[in-house]
C-alpha positions in Angstrom: -7.8 -44.5 2.7 -11.3 -44.1 1.7 -11.2 -44.8 -2.0 -14.0 -42.3 -3.1 -12.4 -39.2 -4.4 -12.8 -36.2 -2.2 -16.0 -35.0 -0.4 -18.6 -32.3 -1.4 -19.2 -29.3 0.9 -22.7 -30.3 1.0 -22.1 -33.9 2.3 -19.3 -32.5 4.7 -22.1 -30.1 6.3 -24.6 -33.0 6.4 -22.1 -35.0 8.8 -21.0 -31.9 10.7 -21.7 -31.9 14.7 -23.8 -28.9 16.0 -20.7 -27.0 17.7 -19.1 -26.9 14.3 -22.2 -25.6 12.4 -22.8 -23.0 15.2 -19.1 -21.8 14.8 -19.4 -21.5 10.9 -22.8 -19.9 10.9 -21.7 -17.5 13.9 -22.9 -17.4 17.4 -24.4 -13.9 16.5 -26.7 -15.3 13.9 -27.6 -18.2 15.9 -28.9 -16.1 18.8 -31.0 -13.9 16.5 -32.4 -17.3 14.9 -33.1 -18.7 18.2 -35.5 -15.7 19.0 -37.1 -15.4 15.5 -37.9 -19.3 15.1 -36.0 -21.9 17.2 -36.5 -24.4 14.5 -34.0 -22.5 12.2 -31.3 -22.9 15.0 -31.7 -26.5 15.2 -29.2 -29.0 13.9 -31.2 -29.5 10.5 -31.8 -25.7 10.3 -28.1 -24.9 10.7 -27.0 -27.5 8.1 -29.5 -26.2 5.6 -28.5 -22.4 6.5 -24.8 -23.3 6.1 -25.3 -25.2 2.7 -27.5 -22.2 1.4 -25.0 -19.4 2.5 -21.7 -20.9 1.7 -20.4 -20.1 -1.6 -18.0 -22.9 -2.4 -15.1 -21.2 -3.9 -15.5 -18.2 -1.4 -15.5 -20.6 1.3 -12.2 -22.2 0.3 -10.5 -18.7 -0.1 -11.5 -17.5 3.4 -9.1 -18.6 5.8 -11.6 -19.0 8.7 -14.2 -21.0 6.8 -11.6 -23.1 5.0 -10.1 -24.0 8.5 -13.7 -24.8 9.7 -14.3 -27.0 6.9 -10.9 -28.9 7.2 -11.6 -29.4 11.1 -15.0 -31.1 10.0 -13.2 -33.7 7.6 -13.5 -37.4 8.7 -10.1 -38.8 9.6 -10.1 -40.9 6.2 -10.9 -37.9 4.2 -8.4 -35.6 5.9 -5.6 -38.1 5.2 -6.8 -38.3 1.7 -6.5 -34.4 1.4 -3.1 -34.7 3.2 -1.8 -37.0 0.2 -3.1 -34.7 -2.3 -1.4 -31.6 -0.8 1.8 -33.6 0.3 1.4 -33.2 4.0 2.7 -35.9 6.2 0.1 -37.4 8.4 0.7 -37.5 12.0 -0.6 -36.1 15.5 -0.9 -32.7 14.1 -2.6 -33.7 10.7 -5.5 -31.2 10.8 -3.1 -28.3 12.0 -0.7 -29.1 9.0 -3.7 -29.3 6.8 -4.8 -25.9 7.5 -1.0 -24.5 7.0 -0.7 -26.3 3.8 -4.2 -25.1 2.5 -3.0 -21.6 2.8 -0.4 -21.6 0.3 -1.2 -20.1 -3.1 -0.9 -23.3 -5.2 -3.1 -25.3 -2.9 -6.4 -23.6 -4.2 -7.0 -25.9 -7.2 -6.1 -29.1 -5.1 -8.8 -28.0 -2.5 -11.3 -27.1 -5.3 -10.8 -30.5 -6.9 -11.1 -32.3 -3.5 -14.1 -30.7 -2.4 -15.7 -30.9 -5.9 -16.0 -27.0 -6.5 -16.4 -26.1 -10.3 -15.7 -22.3 -11.1 -18.0 -20.4 -12.8 -16.2 -19.8 -16.2 -17.9 -16.2 -16.6 -16.2 -14.9 -13.5 -12.9 -14.4 -12.0 -10.1 -15.2 -14.4 -11.5 -13.1 -16.9 -9.4 -9.9 -16.0 -9.1 -7.3 -18.7 -5.7 -6.5 -20.0 -3.7 -3.8 -18.1 -3.1 -2.0 -21.7 -5.3 -2.1 -24.7 -6.0 -0.3 -28.0 -9.5 1.0 -28.2 -10.9 1.6 -31.5 -12.8 4.7 -32.5 -22.8 5.6 -29.1 -22.3 8.0 -26.4 -24.9 10.8 -26.1 -25.5 13.4 -23.3 -28.8 15.0 -22.4 -29.2 18.8 -22.8 -28.3 19.5 -19.2 -25.3 17.3 -19.3 -24.0 18.9 -22.5 -24.5 22.5 -20.8 -22.3 21.3 -17.8 -19.6 20.0 -20.3 -19.4 23.1 -22.2 -19.0 25.2 -18.8 -16.1 22.8 -17.8 -14.2 23.1 -21.0 -14.4 27.0 -20.7 -13.1 26.7 -16.9 -10.3 24.5 -18.1 -9.4 26.8 -20.8 -8.7 29.7 -18.0 -5.9 30.1 -15.6 -5.5 28.3 -13.2 -7.1 25.6 -15.2 -9.0 24.0 -12.4 -12.6 23.0 -11.7 -14.8 21.0 -10.1 -18.0 19.3 -11.7 -20.8 19.0 -9.2 -23.7 16.6 -10.4 -26.1 14.6 -8.1 -25.5 11.0 -7.9 -27.3 9.4 -10.8 -27.1 12.6 -12.9 -24.2 11.1 -15.0 -21.1 12.6 -13.9 -19.0 10.1 -15.3 -20.4 10.1 -18.8 -20.3 14.0 -18.8 -16.8 14.0 -17.8 -15.9 11.2 -20.5 -17.0 13.8 -23.1 -14.8 16.3 -21.8 -11.9 13.8 -21.7 -12.6 12.5 -25.3 -12.6 16.3 -26.7 -9.6 16.9 -24.6 -7.7 14.1 -26.2 -9.2 14.7 -29.8 -8.1 18.3 -29.9 -4.9 18.0 -28.0 -3.6 14.8 -29.3 -1.2 13.0 -29.0 -1.8 13.7 -25.1 -2.3 11.9 -21.9 -5.1 12.1 -19.2 -4.8 10.7 -15.9 -8.0 9.6 -14.2 -7.7 8.9 -10.4 -9.9 7.4 -8.0 -9.6 5.4 -4.7 -11.9 2.4 -5.0 -11.7 -0.6 -7.6 -15.4 -0.2 -8.5 -14.7 3.5 -9.5 -11.7 2.6 -11.5 -13.2 -0.2 -13.2 -16.5 2.1 -13.9 -14.0 4.6 -15.6 -12.0 2.3 -17.6 -15.3 0.6 -19.0 -17.0 3.9 -19.7 -13.8 5.3 -21.6 -14.1 2.2 -23.8 -17.5 3.3 -24.7 -16.9 7.0 -24.8 -13.9 6.7 -27.1 -15.3 4.3 -29.6 -18.0 6.7 -30.3 -16.0 10.2 -29.9 -12.6 9.4 -30.5 -10.6 10.3 -33.7 -7.7 7.8 -33.8 -6.7 4.8 -31.8 -5.3 5.4 -28.4 -4.2 3.5 -25.2 -6.0 2.6 -22.3 -3.9 1.9 -19.2 -5.5 0.4 -16.0 -3.1 0.8 -13.1 -4.8 -0.7 -10.0 -5.1 -3.9 -7.9 -3.1 -6.5 -10.0 -2.9 -4.4 -13.1 0.8 -3.1 -13.4 1.3 -1.5 -17.1 4.5 0.2 -17.9 3.5 4.0 -17.3 6.7 5.1 -18.7 5.4 4.1 -22.0 2.3 5.8 -21.6 2.2 8.5 -24.2 -1.3 9.0 -26.0 -4.7 8.0 -24.1 -5.8 7.6 -20.7 -4.4 6.1 -17.5 -6.9 5.1 -15.0 -5.1 4.7 -11.8 -5.8 3.9 -7.9 -4.5 6.8 -5.7 -3.1 4.1 -3.3 -1.1 2.3 -5.9 0.1 5.3 -7.6 1.4 6.6 -4.0 3.3 3.5 -3.9 4.7 4.0 -7.1 5.8 7.5 -6.5 7.5 6.4 -3.1 9.6 3.6 -5.1 10.2 6.1 -8.2 9.5 9.8 -7.8 11.0 10.4 -11.0 8.5 8.4 -13.0 5.6 10.4 -11.3 7.3 13.5 -12.6 7.5 12.2 -16.0 4.0 11.3 -16.0 3.2 15.0 -15.1 5.1 16.1 -18.1 2.7 14.1 -20.3 -0.5 14.4 -18.3 -2.3 17.6 -19.8 -5.4 16.7 -17.9 -6.0 15.0 -14.5 -9.6 14.1 -13.6 -10.2 13.0 -9.6 -13.2 11.2 -9.1 -14.7 11.6 -5.7 -13.0 15.0 -5.6 -13.7 15.5 -2.0 -10.9 13.3 -1.1 -8.2 15.4 -2.8 -7.0 17.3 0.2 -6.0 14.1 2.1 -2.2 14.9 2.5 -1.0 11.7 0.6 -3.2 12.5 -2.3 -2.8 16.1 -2.6 0.8 15.5 -3.2 0.1 13.3 -5.9 -2.5 15.3 -7.8 -0.3 18.4 -7.3 2.6 16.8 -8.8 0.5 15.6 -12.1 -1.2 18.7 -12.7 1.3 21.4 -11.7 4.3 19.9 -13.8 3.6 22.2 -16.8 1.6 25.5 -16.7 -1.1 24.4 -19.3 -2.0 21.1 -17.4 -5.6 21.2 -16.2 -7.2 19.6 -13.1 -10.8 18.5 -13.1 -12.4 17.1 -9.9 -15.9 15.0 -10.0 -18.3 14.9 -7.0 -21.8 14.8 -5.8 -20.8 16.1 -2.5 -18.3 19.1 -2.9 -17.1 19.2 0.7 -15.3 17.0 3.2 -17.7 17.0 5.9 -21.1 18.3 7.2 -20.0 21.4 9.2 -16.2 21.7 9.0 -16.1 25.1 7.1 -12.1 25.1 7.2 -11.9 21.6 5.5 -14.3 22.5 2.9 -12.7 26.0 2.2 -9.3 24.1 1.8 -10.9 21.7 -0.8 -12.4 24.5 -2.8 -9.0 26.5 -2.6 -7.4 23.2 -4.0 -9.7 23.7 -7.2 -9.4 27.2 -7.4 -12.8 28.0 -5.8 -14.2 27.0 -9.2 -17.1 24.9 -9.7 -19.8 24.0 -12.4 -22.9 23.0 -10.9 -25.8 21.3 -12.9 -28.2 24.0 -13.8 -31.6 23.9 -15.2 -33.5 26.7 -16.2 -36.7 27.2 -14.1 -35.4 24.9 -11.2 -33.7 26.3 -8.2 -32.4 22.7 -7.5 -31.4 20.7 -10.3 -32.4 17.6 -8.1 -36.1 18.6 -8.4 -35.6 18.7 -12.2 -33.9 15.4 -12.2 -36.7 13.8 -10.3 -39.7 15.4 -12.3 -37.9 14.2 -15.8 -37.3 10.7 -14.5 -33.5 10.8 -14.4 -33.6 10.3 -10.6 -36.3 8.0 -8.4 -38.3 10.1 -6.1 -36.8 9.1 -2.8 -39.3 8.4 0.1 -37.1 8.9 3.4 -38.2 7.3 6.6 -36.2 6.7 9.8 -36.4 3.4 11.9 -35.7 4.2 15.6 -33.4 1.2 16.7 -34.0 1.8 20.5 -30.8 -0.3 21.2 -29.5 -1.0 24.4 -26.3 0.9 23.4 -25.0 3.2 26.1 -22.7 5.9 25.1 -20.2 6.9 27.8 -17.8 9.7 28.3 -15.1 8.1 26.4 -17.2 7.5 23.6 -18.1 11.0 23.3 -14.7 12.1 23.5 -13.7 9.6 20.8 -16.5 11.0 18.3 -15.5 14.7 19.0 -11.8 13.8 17.8 -13.1 11.6 14.5 -14.4 12.4 11.2 -16.7 9.4 11.7 -18.0 7.1 14.3 -15.2 5.0 16.1 -15.0 1.5 15.2 -15.5 0.3 18.9 -19.0 1.9 18.9 -19.8 0.4 15.5 -18.8 -3.0 16.6 -21.1 -2.8 19.7 -24.1 -1.8 17.5 -23.5 -4.8 15.2 -23.8 -7.1 18.3 -27.0 -5.6 19.5 -29.7 -8.4 19.0 -32.8 -6.1 19.4 -31.3 -3.8 16.8 -30.7 -6.5 14.3 -34.1 -7.9 15.0 -35.5 -4.7 13.6 -33.3 -4.3 10.8 -34.4 -8.0 9.8 -38.0 -7.2 10.2 -37.8 -4.1 8.1 -35.9 -6.0 5.1 -38.7 -8.5 5.2 -41.2 -5.8 4.9 -39.4 -4.2 2.2 -39.0 -7.5 0.5 -42.9 -7.4 -0.2 -42.8 -4.6 -2.5 -39.2 -4.3 -4.0 -37.3 -6.6 -6.1 -33.6 -5.5 -5.3 -32.6 -4.1 -1.9 -29.2 -2.9 -0.8 -28.3 -3.0 3.0 -25.6 -0.9 4.4 -24.3 -2.9 7.5 -22.4 -1.5 10.6 -19.3 -3.7 10.5 -18.1 -6.7 7.8 -19.3 -9.3 10.6 -22.7 -7.3 10.5 -23.1 -7.7 7.1 -22.4 -11.3 7.0 -24.8 -11.9 10.1 -27.7 -10.3 8.4 -27.2 -12.1 5.2 -27.2 -15.3 6.9 -30.3 -14.6 9.1 -32.2 -13.3 5.9 -31.0 -16.8 3.9 -32.1 -18.8 7.0 -35.7 -17.3 6.9 -36.0 -18.3 3.1 -34.9 -15.0 1.3 -32.3 -14.4 -1.4 -29.6 -12.6 0.4 -25.9 -12.4 -0.2 -23.0 -10.3 1.2 -20.2 -8.3 -0.3 -17.3 -6.5 1.9 -14.0 -5.2 1.6 -12.8 -8.6 2.4 -14.7 -10.4 -0.5 -12.1 -11.5 -3.3 -12.6 -9.9 -6.6 -14.1 -13.0 -8.4 -16.7 -13.5 -5.6 -17.7 -10.1 -5.7 -18.1 -10.0 -9.4 -20.5 -13.2 -9.2 -22.6 -11.7 -6.5 -22.9 -8.2 -8.0 -23.9 -10.0 -11.5 -26.3 -12.0 -9.6 -27.9 -8.9 -7.8 -28.2 -7.1 -11.2 -29.7 -9.9 -13.1 -33.2 -10.1 -14.2 -34.0 -12.9 -12.0 -37.7 -11.9 -10.6 -37.0 -13.2 -7.2 -36.4 -10.5 -4.6 -32.9 -10.1 -3.2 -31.1 -8.1 -0.4 -27.4 -7.4 -0.9 -25.8 -6.8 2.5 -22.5 -5.0 2.3 -20.0 -2.9 4.3 -17.2 -0.8 3.1 -17.9 -1.1 -0.6 -20.6 -0.3 -3.0 -21.0 3.2 -1.9 -19.3 4.6 -5.0 -18.7 3.0 -8.7 -21.5 0.8 -8.0 -24.6 0.8 -10.5 -27.6 -1.7 -10.4 -30.6 0.7 -11.6 -33.1 -1.9 -10.3 -32.1 -1.1 -6.9 -35.2 0.7 -5.4 -34.7 0.4 -1.7 -31.8 0.8 0.8 -31.6 0.3 4.4 -29.0 2.3 6.2 -28.0 0.6 9.2 -24.6 2.2 9.3 -24.7 5.3 11.4 -22.2 8.0 10.3 -21.4 11.7 10.7 -20.5 12.0 6.9 -23.0 13.6 4.9 -20.9 12.6 2.0 -21.0 8.8 2.9 -24.9 9.1 3.8 -25.4 10.6 0.3 -23.3 8.1 -1.5 -25.3 5.3 0.2 -28.7 7.0 -0.8 -27.3 7.5 -4.3 -27.3 3.6 -4.8 -31.1 3.1 -4.9 -32.1 6.4 -6.6 -31.6 5.6 -10.3 -34.8 6.8 -12.4 -36.8 5.3 -15.1 -34.7 7.3 -17.8 -31.6 5.5 -16.6 -33.1 2.2 -16.0 -34.1 2.6 -12.8 -37.4 3.2 -10.9 -39.9 5.8 -10.4 -39.6 6.0 -6.5 -37.1 4.7 -4.2 -37.6 3.9 -0.4 -34.6 4.8 1.9 -34.9 3.6 5.5 -32.3 5.2 7.9 -31.8 3.2 11.2 -31.4 5.9 13.9 -29.6 5.3 17.0 -30.9 8.2 19.2 -27.7 8.7 21.2 -25.6 8.9 18.0 -25.4 11.6 15.3 -26.7 10.8 11.9 -28.9 11.8 9.0 -32.4 10.9 7.9 -32.7 12.9 4.7 -30.2 14.5 2.3 -33.0 17.2 0.8 -30.3 20.0 1.3 -27.3 17.8 0.5 -26.6 19.3 -3.1 -26.5 23.0 -1.8 -24.8 22.4 1.5 -21.4 23.6 0.7 -22.2 26.5 -1.7 -20.7 29.2 0.3 -17.1 28.1 -0.1 -17.3 27.8 -4.1 -17.8 30.4 -6.9 -19.9 29.3 -9.9 -18.7 29.0 -13.4 
């Protein structure tokens, strides 16, 4: 056995054959690189690209990448690793190593063997599931007016209302004032804050700590109930429960009585991204909480108070769920509050332009039928778009153009693989780029996002799919490339909103939004009318 302990991932890549590197980088990315610059797809170029794009800890957590690294190990190193993992050497050594490396307790061994040191500021620092929040958190005039109208609506039967404010206008902060006043006046009392994504849930919990610290009148409890957080909700009596809708649904299936008991104590239920409320599973949960007692109240939060662009029946059901009552941000002298928010610097002034992809995609009768039956584009179509080389070349060209005048750019990709491919190509061409998807583990996601939010002056592109449309706040982001076609105005509006924080919110005076338009597919090029699209199904309060 080689006496040297382990091997670094960089050294392993320097010894790897071209075929292994092509597999690791991805044939799609290699194909685009060969068109852009053959030197980048050479053996040396691939080694450099793999070393730049592979985050060591993430690589060891990702089964596919981890197995590729194990397959690259020289035999003496493979035997050394087998000794550390307790694997018997034999004809199936590499296969046995891959199996042993998938065990939960194998990660520390792998990290030691490959010389990976974890950033002490990320991962592991998980906040407690339950904590006591001790008793400066102001509102702008337009936010205070909205909060007062919400309070008035919740005081009247049926005690239901939606707060409708554009992305970046401070929905969460405004709602936290409502929550703090509700707890202060009615305590001891319990408020349930519900959302679907971890980003929104974490944002809500963090905001409550700030809000109650400035506005509270007594110590209360904050319970986080999503992901790995599992406090004893039966003990929640006074404070805020921030709960994931999926996890709460699982709990209700195991213990329906606990949900009813929670409804006995939850005098206010807040639903972030309220347009999701009428999904059958979630509607049952929300109803169980806010109808358990006559005085229980329900508050929805959204920038897009509808389910779709044109399904009036679905939008009407959503409005009915909230008693057809909505508080919309209003500013005297402005017909549309978005104009005011832009004029006063709360939102960046968006400059929309479209990029006609002219892809080789051909939409057949089966595709058209699938689109007709779905709320959004079928996955099979998105997969085909992700593999379109001509489309990808235009996206890369656009990203490089934006990097000449923007420090932080967010790119919404078509699929998980597409996000990885685009990030790899940008990195190969010498740009700062990283990727976050729904498959990224929480510790790695935290590190990538912290780097994107940092004050590092070097421009950076963050490629993503399936995340960062809600609950993600990086005010320095001044440009977005929307390469994911969608029929959902809600989703499109959320993507645009990631780049439109104004100067008064720590952002920018202008934002550049580039939408990749595939001529044969439905989509949007602007959201100028989005804020008032659903007004015909709501009553203003």
